[in-house]
TIKOLBA-569139 format. One line per 2 residues: number of its first residue (from 1); for each residue x, y, z of N, C-alpha, C, CB. Coordinates in pm, 1 decimal. Each point is the difference from the previous one (the first is absolute). Glycine has a CB too. Layout:
% residues N
NUM> X Y Z X Y Z X Y Z X Y Z ~ ... .
END
This chain:
% residues 159
1> -1135.4 616.9 -411.1 122.5 72.2 27.4 88.6 -86.7 88.8 -118.2 223.9 -22.1 ~ 244.4 -237.7 -14.7 88.8 -85.3 78.9 40.2 63.2 132.4 83.4 -95.8 -211.9 .
3> -57.6 9.3 306.2 53.7 39.7 129.2 135.0 -68.9 12.6 -232.1 31.1 106.7 ~ 335.6 47.5 -79.9 133.9 -53.5 14.9 44.1 16.6 144.3 54.5 52.6 -240.5 .
5> 22.4 -148.6 288.7 52.4 5.4 135.5 148.9 32.6 -3.8 -173.7 -165.8 77.6 ~ 214.4 255.1 13.2 139.6 40.2 10.3 44.4 -9.9 144.8 -23.7 153.3 -198.8 .
7> 147.1 -198.3 218.7 59.9 -10.6 132.3 87.1 121.4 26.7 -4.9 -250.9 -13.8 ~ -16.4 314.0 127.3 90.4 104.6 47.4 94.8 -68.5 98.5 -173.7 190.7 -31.1 .
9> 300.8 -201.7 -7.1 98.3 -66.2 86.1 21.1 77.6 129.2 111.9 -93.7 -202.8 ~ -123.2 226.2 197.3 19.1 81.5 120.1 -106.5 -29.3 105.5 104.2 177.7 -141.6 .
11> -229.1 -195.5 96.4 -111.6 -27.7 91.5 -23.3 -150.5 18.1 -104.8 216.7 -69.9 ~ 162.6 -298.1 -19.9 -26.2 -143.6 -7.1 -150.8 -25.6 -7.4 212.3 -47.2 129.7 .
13> -274.6 122.1 -222.0 -145.7 -4.8 -15.2 -34.7 0.1 -148.3 -33.4 119.9 220.8 ~ -69.7 -195.9 -255.9 -46.3 -7.8 -138.0 -123.4 88.6 -14.4 91.9 -236.3 -26.6 .
15> -89.9 320.2 -76.8 -109.4 91.8 -29.0 -60.9 -33.9 -135.5 110.0 180.6 138.0 ~ -240.9 -160.9 -151.2 -70.5 -24.4 -125.9 -28.0 132.3 -69.2 -103.8 -209.9 93.6 .
17> 133.3 212.9 -224.2 -18.3 120.9 -79.3 -93.0 -29.3 -116.8 228.8 83.4 66.2 ~ -327.9 1.9 -84.9 -95.3 -11.0 -109.2 54.8 74.2 -120.7 -193.7 -18.6 161.7 .
19> 203.6 -52.8 -274.0 50.1 59.7 -123.6 -119.8 26.8 -89.6 224.9 -119.8 18.3 ~ -256.8 247.1 -34.9 -117.6 37.1 -79.4 26.2 -10.6 -148.8 -70.1 151.6 182.6 .
21> 195.0 -138.6 -222.8 36.4 -11.0 -140.5 142.4 -50.5 -8.3 -157.9 186.4 -65.5 ~ 179.5 -299.1 -3.7 134.5 -54.6 -12.5 92.5 97.9 -70.8 -95.7 -230.7 -4.2 .
23> 38.9 309.3 -86.1 80.6 96.8 -75.1 56.1 108.7 91.3 -139.8 -45.0 -202.7 ~ 67.1 78.6 308.3 45.5 108.8 86.6 57.7 -50.5 131.7 -172.1 145.5 -103.7 .
25> 193.8 -277.1 115.8 53.6 -55.6 124.4 139.9 55.1 25.0 -137.1 -209.9 -30.4 ~ 164.6 240.1 155.9 131.0 50.2 39.6 44.3 -78.5 122.2 -47.7 232.6 -93.0 .
27> 169.3 -214.4 132.5 50.5 -69.2 117.8 -62.7 63.6 124.3 219.1 -57.6 -118.0 ~ -272.6 -26.4 208.5 -66.3 54.6 119.1 99.5 43.6 107.7 -195.1 -146.8 -49.8 .
29> 144.2 223.8 142.2 74.6 46.1 116.7 -68.4 -59.5 121.8 74.6 217.4 -113.9 ~ 2.6 -256.0 214.7 -57.8 -58.7 120.6 -96.2 99.1 65.3 207.3 -140.4 34.1 .
31> -332.7 98.4 -11.2 -97.7 90.0 62.4 33.7 34.4 144.7 -170.9 -96.6 -150.3 ~ 254.0 14.7 215.9 30.6 23.8 140.7 126.6 83.5 18.4 -111.6 -215.5 54.2 .
33> 223.4 170.7 -117.2 128.0 67.4 26.2 52.3 82.4 -117.8 50.9 -184.5 155.4 ~ -115.6 173.2 -271.7 41.1 77.5 -115.7 116.0 -58.8 -79.6 -79.7 193.8 123.4 .
35> 124.0 -314.4 -87.6 110.5 -63.6 -74.1 -39.2 -16.2 -146.8 75.8 -122.5 208.9 ~ 22.9 139.1 -296.4 -26.4 -6.9 -143.6 51.4 -128.4 -64.2 10.8 246.7 -4.5 .
37> 52.6 -333.8 81.3 59.5 -121.1 -56.8 -82.0 -124.3 35.5 226.3 107.8 14.1 ~ -357.2 -102.3 -40.8 -86.0 -114.0 29.0 26.1 -111.7 -99.6 -174.1 152.9 96.7 .
39> 154.7 -275.3 -54.3 23.6 -117.6 -83.7 -133.3 -66.6 -34.0 227.9 -34.0 105.4 ~ -249.9 11.1 -233.3 -122.8 -63.7 -45.6 -2.5 -144.4 47.5 -10.1 151.6 -201.5 .
41> -102.6 -192.7 255.3 -15.1 -134.3 55.0 -75.7 -89.7 -97.9 2.7 94.7 233.3 ~ 22.4 -224.6 -222.5 -79.7 -98.5 -72.1 -123.3 -19.2 85.9 202.0 -118.0 -111.5 .
43> -319.7 139.7 55.7 -120.9 -8.6 79.9 -105.1 -83.1 -70.8 51.0 221.9 101.2 ~ -149.8 -262.4 -24.3 -110.7 -75.8 -57.9 -85.5 93.8 -83.3 0.4 -162.6 193.7 .
45> -91.6 106.7 -270.1 -86.1 83.1 -82.0 -141.3 -52.1 5.5 191.1 57.3 -149.7 ~ -282.5 28.9 111.6 -140.4 -38.4 -7.9 -60.7 71.1 -118.6 -16.1 -37.1 250.0 .
47> -83.9 -24.4 -306.3 -70.9 61.2 -111.9 -146.1 6.5 38.4 166.8 -86.4 -172.1 ~ -221.9 204.9 163.7 -140.8 18.7 26.9 -65.6 53.4 -123.8 42.9 40.2 242.8 .
49> -163.8 8.5 -228.1 -64.6 58.5 -117.4 68.7 131.6 -30.6 -222.1 -111.1 53.4 ~ 228.7 143.3 -180.0 68.8 120.5 -43.6 -96.4 83.0 -84.1 225.6 -117.8 3.7 .
51> -198.2 248.1 -14.7 -80.9 83.5 -86.6 23.7 -36.6 -145.6 6.8 184.5 169.5 ~ -90.1 -135.1 -255.2 15.9 -27.8 -142.3 127.6 63.9 -51.2 -248.9 -13.0 -28.6 .
53> 302.8 -34.6 -85.6 123.1 56.6 -53.0 -9.6 148.6 -31.3 49.2 -222.2 -91.5 ~ -169.0 274.7 74.5 -15.2 141.9 -30.9 10.9 88.1 123.8 -143.7 -64.1 -191.3 .
55> 146.5 3.6 309.5 8.2 76.9 122.9 138.3 62.2 13.5 -170.0 -150.5 108.1 ~ 177.2 280.9 -80.9 130.6 64.5 16.1 78.3 -64.4 113.3 -95.0 214.8 -87.1 .
57> 226.1 -219.2 74.0 87.8 -62.4 98.9 54.1 103.7 97.0 61.5 -176.7 -166.1 ~ -141.0 270.3 205.4 44.7 100.2 96.8 21.4 133.7 -66.3 106.5 -178.4 134.8 .
59> -35.1 264.8 -65.3 16.9 137.0 -44.9 74.8 12.0 -132.0 -3.3 65.8 236.4 ~ 86.9 -162.3 -267.6 75.2 6.7 -124.0 -87.1 -29.7 -121.2 203.0 -66.5 125.9 .
61> -316.6 2.2 -103.7 -90.1 -34.4 -109.6 45.9 -124.1 -72.2 -57.1 239.0 -25.4 ~ -25.5 -286.4 -64.8 33.0 -120.5 -75.4 -50.5 -123.3 69.6 199.5 112.6 -90.9 .
63> -222.7 -217.1 13.8 -54.8 -121.9 59.2 103.6 -73.8 84.5 -156.1 -18.3 -193.9 ~ 108.1 -51.2 292.7 81.9 -84.3 85.3 27.6 -128.5 -77.5 -98.0 99.4 215.5 .
65> 225.9 -132.1 -245.9 27.1 -119.7 -79.0 -47.0 -127.7 69.0 194.7 117.9 -98.3 ~ -205.5 -116.5 230.9 -46.3 -118.5 71.3 -152.3 -10.7 2.1 205.5 11.8 139.5 .
67> -274.5 90.3 -188.7 -146.7 -2.1 0.6 -56.1 -78.0 -117.3 1.5 219.5 115.1 ~ 78.6 -255.1 -209.7 -44.1 -75.3 -117.0 -58.7 -133.7 46.3 176.8 111.4 -146.4 .
69> -300.4 -143.2 108.0 -62.7 -125.9 42.9 81.1 -122.9 -40.6 -220.9 112.3 -17.5 ~ 293.2 -103.5 -92.9 82.6 -114.3 -41.6 113.1 -22.5 99.3 -55.7 45.0 -241.1 .
71> 115.3 63.9 289.5 107.6 -11.8 98.6 -56.9 -55.4 129.8 125.7 192.8 -105.3 ~ -242.8 -144.8 143.2 -62.9 -50.7 122.6 -26.9 -149.5 -11.5 -104.4 224.8 40.5 .
73> 55.8 -270.1 -156.7 -23.5 -144.1 -20.3 130.4 -78.6 11.9 -195.0 53.0 -150.0 ~ 300.3 0.6 90.7 130.6 -67.5 8.0 51.0 -4.9 144.1 52.1 76.5 -233.7 .
75> -74.4 30.8 310.1 41.4 0.6 140.3 -79.7 -103.0 79.6 61.9 243.4 -18.3 ~ -189.9 -254.3 -9.1 -82.9 -99.6 68.6 46.9 -141.0 -36.1 -196.7 159.4 -0.9 .
77> 232.4 -181.4 -125.7 52.5 -129.8 -42.3 132.3 -27.0 70.4 -114.1 22.0 -224.5 ~ 198.5 78.8 232.5 128.3 -14.5 66.4 -19.9 -37.6 147.5 101.6 167.7 -159.7 .
79> -195.5 -104.0 227.0 -28.5 -31.4 139.7 -49.8 -143.3 12.7 -53.9 241.4 45.0 ~ -30.3 -284.1 -137.2 -50.3 -137.6 0.1 115.2 -98.5 -20.4 -222.5 79.5 -89.8 .
81> 311.0 -47.5 -4.8 116.8 -85.2 -24.1 87.4 -8.5 125.3 -4.9 62.2 -244.3 ~ 17.7 49.5 315.7 83.5 4.2 119.7 -54.6 -93.1 107.9 64.0 236.4 -54.3 .
83> -196.0 -248.9 62.1 -59.5 -87.6 100.7 35.8 -145.5 -24.0 -186.7 161.6 25.4 ~ 201.8 -201.3 -152.3 32.7 -137.7 -32.0 148.3 -24.0 -19.9 -221.4 -17.4 -102.1 .
85> 303.3 117.0 131.8 143.0 -8.7 -22.5 65.6 -94.5 100.2 -2.4 232.8 -91.5 ~ 100.7 -308.6 45.9 79.8 -85.1 87.4 98.3 89.0 75.4 -23.3 -200.5 -156.7 .
87> 0.8 218.7 285.3 82.6 93.2 77.1 144.6 -46.4 14.2 -204.4 66.2 122.7 ~ 233.4 -189.3 -160.5 136.7 -51.4 4.3 70.8 13.7 -134.8 -71.4 -159.4 178.1 .
89> 6.4 224.4 -274.7 57.3 14.8 -133.3 39.1 146.2 -22.9 -139.3 -194.1 -85.8 ~ 267.5 227.0 100.6 41.2 140.0 -15.9 -23.0 53.2 -141.2 169.2 -38.5 177.1 .
91> -165.6 -49.6 -276.4 -22.6 44.8 -138.3 -140.8 59.0 -14.9 160.5 -177.0 -84.7 ~ -258.3 110.5 145.7 -137.0 51.3 -7.4 -11.7 134.6 71.0 -86.9 -235.3 -9.5 .
93> 152.3 249.9 122.5 -2.5 127.2 72.7 63.2 110.2 -84.1 10.1 -123.1 219.2 ~ 103.8 93.8 -281.5 66.0 98.5 -85.8 -87.8 41.0 -117.1 219.5 -96.2 65.4 .
95> -284.6 -1.7 -128.3 -88.5 29.5 -112.9 -118.4 85.0 45.2 68.4 -215.4 -110.4 ~ -122.6 183.9 228.9 -111.7 77.5 54.3 42.2 144.7 24.5 -93.8 -208.2 106.2 .
97> 210.3 227.2 -47.2 47.3 135.5 29.3 26.0 78.0 -128.7 101.6 -83.0 213.9 ~ -42.9 17.2 -313.7 25.8 68.8 -126.5 -131.7 39.8 -67.0 215.1 -129.3 -27.4 .
99> -310.7 38.2 25.6 -129.9 28.6 -63.9 -71.3 114.8 72.3 -18.6 -241.9 -72.7 ~ 25.3 243.2 205.6 -63.9 107.7 76.1 62.7 134.7 -36.7 -50.2 -160.4 189.4 .
101> 181.7 163.4 -203.3 67.3 123.2 -39.8 -42.0 45.4 -138.5 191.7 -64.0 142.8 ~ -204.1 -32.2 -234.5 -41.9 33.3 -136.6 -142.2 55.5 -1.4 151.4 -179.3 -89.5 .
103> -240.1 118.0 166.0 -139.8 44.9 1.6 -15.9 137.7 62.6 -69.9 -237.4 12.5 ~ 144.7 265.2 92.3 -13.9 128.8 68.2 77.8 110.0 -70.0 -31.4 -121.5 213.9 .
105> 124.5 82.4 -301.0 81.8 100.0 -67.2 108.4 55.4 89.5 -194.4 56.5 -139.3 ~ 212.0 -116.3 255.3 100.3 46.1 95.3 135.3 -59.5 -37.6 -174.5 20.8 183.1 .
107> 272.4 62.8 -219.2 131.0 -54.1 -36.2 71.4 -57.4 122.1 15.0 166.1 -187.4 ~ 63.0 -271.4 165.0 77.6 -59.5 108.0 135.3 69.2 5.0 -119.1 -223.5 -24.4 .
109> 161.1 259.8 145.6 134.4 54.9 12.3 99.7 -114.6 -13.5 -81.1 190.1 149.5 ~ 208.0 -159.8 -151.0 102.8 -101.4 -22.1 -4.6 -114.2 99.5 138.9 177.5 -94.7 .
111> -157.5 -146.9 223.2 -2.1 -103.5 102.8 -121.2 -91.0 -16.3 121.2 154.3 155.5 ~ -237.3 -94.8 -183.6 -120.3 -81.2 -17.2 12.7 -86.7 -125.1 -138.3 176.4 116.1 .
113> 191.3 -118.7 -222.4 20.5 -76.4 -123.6 91.9 -118.8 26.8 -32.4 209.1 -138.2 ~ 139.0 -186.5 214.9 91.2 -109.3 33.0 -70.7 -107.8 82.0 192.2 161.1 -5.2 .
115> -271.4 -121.5 105.5 -71.2 -96.8 83.2 -96.1 -83.1 -84.5 19.7 154.8 197.3 ~ -94.9 -89.9 -286.1 -95.6 -71.8 -84.8 74.8 -93.4 -95.3 -163.1 193.1 15.5 .
117> 272.1 -145.0 -73.3 80.2 -83.3 -90.6 50.9 -124.2 72.5 67.9 204.9 -129.9 ~ -21.8 -186.9 252.5 51.0 -113.8 77.6 -111.5 -98.1 34.3 179.2 147.2 94.4 .
119> -297.2 -95.7 -62.0 -114.5 -88.5 25.1 -34.8 -78.5 -126.0 -87.8 159.8 173.9 ~ 82.0 -90.1 -287.2 -35.2 -64.7 -126.1 100.3 -109.4 -38.0 -108.6 213.2 -73.3 .
121> 232.8 -199.3 119.1 100.4 -102.0 -30.0 -8.1 -117.0 97.9 148.3 178.3 -94.6 ~ -237.2 -167.9 194.9 -22.1 -110.3 93.6 76.9 10.5 129.9 -41.8 -137.6 -195.0 .
123> 106.3 252.0 219.1 78.8 15.6 122.4 -90.4 6.8 122.6 177.6 119.2 -130.8 ~ -128.6 -169.1 240.8 -72.9 -3.9 126.6 -33.1 142.1 48.1 115.5 -217.2 59.0 .
125> -245.2 246.8 -36.2 -39.4 134.1 45.8 68.1 40.9 130.3 -218.3 -35.0 -112.2 ~ 242.5 -60.6 201.6 65.6 34.2 126.3 144.3 44.4 -23.5 -147.6 -164.2 119.7 .
127> 215.6 102.6 -215.7 136.3 40.6 -34.4 -0.8 140.8 -59.3 64.5 -241.1 -40.3 ~ -162.6 267.5 -45.8 -10.8 133.4 -60.6 -25.5 103.3 108.4 -87.7 -99.4 -214.8 .
129> -2.9 69.6 306.0 -30.3 94.5 107.7 121.8 20.2 90.6 -242.0 -69.7 -7.8 ~ 317.5 -37.3 32.1 121.2 11.2 81.0 101.1 92.7 -67.9 -38.6 -232.2 91.8 .
131> 54.2 215.6 -223.9 94.8 81.9 -75.6 -46.3 144.4 -14.6 68.4 -204.3 -122.3 ~ -200.2 224.3 112.3 -54.8 132.1 -32.1 -91.6 50.4 110.5 15.6 -55.1 -242.9 .
133> 5.1 13.0 365.2 -90.7 29.0 110.4 -40.8 144.5 14.3 101.7 -187.4 110.1 ~ -8.5 283.0 -131.7 -35.2 139.9 18.0 -104.8 45.0 -99.8 227.6 41.7 87.8 .
135> -235.9 -109.5 -202.5 -101.6 34.9 -100.2 -140.4 -23.9 55.2 161.3 -58.1 -184.6 ~ -172.7 -40.0 274.8 -129.2 -36.2 55.4 -22.4 61.9 137.6 10.2 -212.1 -129.1 .
137> 70.1 310.3 165.6 -18.8 68.9 126.9 64.2 -70.6 117.2 -208.9 87.6 -90.5 ~ 301.7 -182.0 66.0 61.5 -76.6 106.8 141.3 47.1 31.0 -139.5 -192.9 -67.1 .
139> 164.0 323.0 56.1 136.6 45.0 21.5 28.6 16.6 148.0 -3.2 114.2 -221.5 ~ 129.5 -121.4 260.1 36.7 14.6 139.5 -26.1 140.8 50.6 171.2 -176.5 -31.1 .
141> -160.9 189.2 160.5 -25.5 128.3 63.9 89.2 109.7 -56.8 -68.5 -120.9 206.6 ~ 7.9 234.5 -232.4 73.7 114.6 -50.2 -34.4 120.5 84.1 3.4 -94.4 -232.9 .
143> 40.7 213.1 192.9 -29.1 119.5 77.5 -149.9 20.3 15.6 212.7 101.7 -81.0 ~ -257.6 -99.5 203.2 -140.7 24.8 27.4 -88.1 -121.2 -18.1 39.1 229.8 -68.5 .
145> 12.6 -339.6 13.6 -81.1 -119.1 -23.2 10.2 -93.9 117.4 32.4 23.0 -245.5 ~ -134.5 -106.0 264.7 -0.8 -92.5 112.2 70.5 -129.5 -34.1 -212.3 100.9 77.6 .
147> 235.5 -129.0 -205.8 67.6 -121.7 -38.9 -93.2 -118.0 -13.9 198.8 86.1 112.0 ~ -317.3 -81.8 -53.6 -96.6 -108.4 -12.4 -86.0 19.2 -122.4 -1.1 -28.4 246.8 .
149> -104.8 -49.7 -253.2 -94.0 13.9 -110.6 -63.2 139.0 6.6 -46.2 -250.7 -2.0 ~ 26.8 313.5 -113.1 -58.5 133.8 2.1 -146.9 -4.4 42.1 160.1 70.2 -179.6 .
151> -206.5 38.7 235.1 -141.9 11.7 31.8 -70.0 61.8 -120.5 46.9 24.1 249.9 ~ -177.2 -35.1 -253.6 -78.4 50.6 -113.0 -90.8 113.2 46.4 7.2 -226.5 -110.7 .
153> 1.9 336.1 40.1 -84.1 116.7 26.1 -138.1 -26.1 -60.3 201.9 157.2 1.0 ~ -307.6 -117.7 67.6 -137.2 -22.5 -47.6 -47.4 105.3 -100.4 -47.2 -107.8 218.0 .
155> 123.1 214.4 -234.7 -42.9 108.3 -87.6 19.7 -32.1 -147.2 54.6 157.9 181.5 ~ -116.2 -75.0 -265.6 17.3 -6.3 -145.4 35.7 140.7 -43.2 -165.9 -194.4 -31.5 .
157> 281.1 210.6 -29.2 52.2 130.7 -33.0 3.7 19.1 -150.7 135.0 -0.2 210.3 ~ -160.9 123.0 -256.0 9.8 31.2 -141.9 145.6 4.6 -40.8 -215.2 128.7 8.5 .
159> 242.1 -176.3 -128.6 136.6 3.3 -51.1 10.5 116.8 -95.7 28.5 -251.2 25.5 .
END
């Protein structure tokens, strides 16, 4: 089951949400202040052992698409490829991000699609981050926000 991270600009805090079924995923609400305009963050990922494809994906039922052993093998290959990636090659980073999205079935929003497209074209990641900083949680101080790097909540919340 995927875990997604969302930033609450009001709290300047990142929260982790467990998605039991991609089909029933909804927009989360801040567990602390109740804000409804959380921003999805780009986060790291990990692949562990998964249940068999026949295992229900939570209350909605149906198999977890990420539980397929073939997908798990591809994710492990992707992680292995990432270890040998040239960190100075933005094209490789863009390809890695696109492949990860394809494997997880997680659609890219417009901003993420633009960032990946720019990486794939060879553009400098620092320039992309400078242009799109708020996408990565680097926005300036706003109402209730500290303006610095967000803090991370240790909890895991149901989505």
